[in-house]
N, C-alpha and C positions, 0 to 999 in steps of 0.2 A: 380587172380582172379577178374574179374569184378563185382563189386557192383552194384545191381540194386537199381535206386533211386525210392524209396517206395512212394514219393510224387513229381513226375515229374512236372516242370512248364506248360507243355502241354500234354494233353491226345489224344491219336490216336486211331481211331477205323476204320478198313475197312471191309464192306460187302455190297453185293448187287450192286456193283459198285459205292459205295458212301465212301468216306473219311470223317469221322467226326473228326474235331480238335477243341479240347476244351481248352481254356486258363484256367489253374488251379491254380492260386493263389486268390482264393476266399476270403481269409482272407484280402487281400489288395485290393479287388475289381479288381483283375487281372491287377493290375497296372504293366507295363513292365520295366524290367531290362534287362540287356545283356543277362542273361541267357535265359530268356524266349524269347526274340526276336530270339536268335540262334536256339532255340528249334522250334519256329514258322516257320521259314525259312525251317528247316530240315523237318518238317512235311509236308509242301507243296511240297517239293522236294520228300517225300516219296509217296505223293498221285500221283504224275506224275509217278515215278517208277512203282507203283502197277498198273498203266493203270486205274486209277479210272475215271469213268465218270463225277463225279462231286465232289467237295470238300465242305464242309459246316463248316464254322468257327463260333463259339459262345463261351460264356464265363461260367464257373462254378460260381454258386452261382447268386446274384441279378443283376449283371452287366456284360456287354460285355467286357469293359475294361475303367478304368478311366484315361488313358494315363500313362505317365512317372512315376516311382517310385520316387517321390520327396524326400522321406528321403534318398535313395540311392544316388540320385544327390547331395543333400545337404551335404552328408557326404564325397564327394570327392573320394569314394572307386571305381568309376568307370569312366573309360576314356570316356569323352565327344565324341571324335572322334569316338571311336569303336562303342557306341551306337548309333550313327547317321548312320554310316554304316550299322550297322545290321539292323536298322528301315529300310533303303532304300531298303535292300534285301528283307526284307519283301513284301514291296509294288511291288517291281520287280517281285517277285516270283509269286503273285497275278495276275499281268498283263500277264506275260510270260507263266503262267499255261496253258497246252494245253486243260484243261477242265473248264467248268464254276465254278467260286468260289460263293457260297452263303453265305450270312452273316446274323446271327440272332442277332439284336441289341436289347438289354435287358437293363434296368436301364440307369445310365448316361454314355454315351459313350464320353469321352472327350479326347482333344488331339490326341494321337496316335489311341484311340478307334475310334474317328470320321474318322481318316484316314482309318482304315480299312473298315468302313461302305461305304465311298466314293470310295475306290480303288474295292471293289469286284463287281463282275458283276450283282447280284441281291441281295439287301438287303432289308429285311422286319423288321421293327420295330415294337416292342410291343408299343401300343397306350399311355402307361405311360413311355415309354422311352424318353430320350432326347440326343441330340447331343450338346456339349459343346466346345467352342472354347475360352480357358482360355489363349493363348499365350500372348496376349497385357499386361494382368494383372501381368504376369511373368516375364515381360521384355524379352520376346522371339518373334520369328517369327514364322509364321506357318510352320509345317513340316509334313513329312510323305505324300508328294506330294499335301497337301491341298492348298498350294499357287497357284497351276494350276487347280486343279480339282474343288474346289468350284466355282472360277469365271465361269469356263467353264459350270458348271450346272445352275448358277443363275445370272450370269452377273457380271462385276467388281463393280458396285456400291453396289448391295446388298451383295456380298461377302466383300467388304471393310467395309460395316456397321457391319456385324456379327463378323468379325476378329478384327476390330479397337475397337469395344465395347465389345468384349468379350461376345458375346450374347449366349444365351441358346436357342436352337431350338427345339419345341416340335415335336412328331411324326406326327402329323397332318399337321403341316407346312412343314416339312421335305418332306413328301409325295406330298404335293400339289406344292411344287417348284420343284420337281423331283431330289431332293437330294438323295431321296431313292426310291425303286421301289414302296413300299406301307406300309401302317400301317394297323395292325389287333388288335383285343383285346388281351390283354396279355395272358389270358387263351387259346388263340386259336394258338398262335405264333408256338409252337412245331408241331402243326398238320400241319399248313400253310406250314413250311419249310420242313417237311417230303415229303409233296404232291409235292412241287417244285422239291426237290431232286429226288423223284421218277420218275418225268416225264422226267426230264433231263436225268437220267441214263438210261432211256429205248428208247432214241432217238439214231440215228446211230452216233458211236462216231467220225468218220472222218469228217461228215459233221458240226457236233457240234464244233469240233476244228477249222474248217476252217472258221465257222461263228464268233467264237471268235476272231480269228486273224483279220477279217476284221473289227469287232466293235472296236477293241483297237488299229487298226493301226494308227488312227488319232491322239491318245493321248499318245501312248507309248512314243515316242521320246521326247515329250514336258514334261511328267511327269519325265522321266529321267533327263532332263535338270533342271526341278524344284527341285529335290532330290538333285541334285549336288550343286545347288545355296543354297538351305537351309541348306545343311550339311555344308557348308564352314561357313556361318554367324552364324548358331546355336552353332556349335562347340566353337566359341568364346564366344557367348552370355551365354553360360551354365557356363563359368568360370567367368562371370562378377560378380562385387559386387552387380549390381541390382538383378540378378537372385537369388544368393546366399541369399541374405536377405529376398526376397520374398518367395523362397522355405523353409527357415528355419521358417519364419511366418506360412507357412502353417502346417508344420510338427508340430509346437508347437499347433496351434489351433486344429489340429487332435487328438494330444494326451490328449488335455483338455477335447475333447469330444464335 
C-alpha cells in the first residue's frame, strides 16, 4: 500500500486552466534539497500533462526560496552531482514548458530561488522582496542558469558586480533593470498574480505556446550550456573545504538565531 505524504515538499493545485505550484518547506524558508527539486520538476511535468494554460510558482510562508539547504549540503548526506542535475531539470522544465510560467517572488529569493525568478516567463516581486546572489561568499559559482541569464538581462559588468560582490537586489531595482517583470506592494501580490494567470489562461493555447517558443528560442540552448558548465564546476566546489567551512558556519549562525 502506498503511503501518502502528509507534508509533501511541493503542493500542486489544478483549476481553471491554471496549475499552482507551491514550494512547501516553509519551516526552512523553502530551501531546496533533492526531494524538493525532484518534486518541483515533477509538478511542472504534471502541468504540461494536464494541458494547463499557465503554471504559477510560489512559496509557502514568507519566502519564495532561500536557495540550497546548506544544512543538507554540509551534512554530506546528499550527492552534489544529483542535486545539480535535479536543479538543472527544473530550470529546463520551466523553459521547455508549453505554457507560460509565472513566478511570485516573496521575501528573500537567494541562490536557486533567484534562479527560479530569472528563468520564469513573468516574475512579479513583492516590494519588500529581494534577490540575493550569495555564491561568492560560499566559495561557489552561480548556478541554476544564473551565469547566463543575469548577464543577458543586465549586461556582463553589472552582473559581475552583483555576483562577485554577492549583492542583494531589492524589488524596485530588479524591476527597473528588467531582471523581473514588475514589483507591486506586498499586499497586492496575490491579486496581481491571479490577474496575470487568469489573463494568460484565457488566451488561445496554441498561439501562446508558440509565442513562448519564439521568446525562449534565443536563450534555451545558451541556458542549457550554462547549466552543464555550472553543474560540472559546482559539483566539485560543493565538496571543497572552502564550501564545507562556509556552509558549516552558516548553519551554526542559523542555530544560534
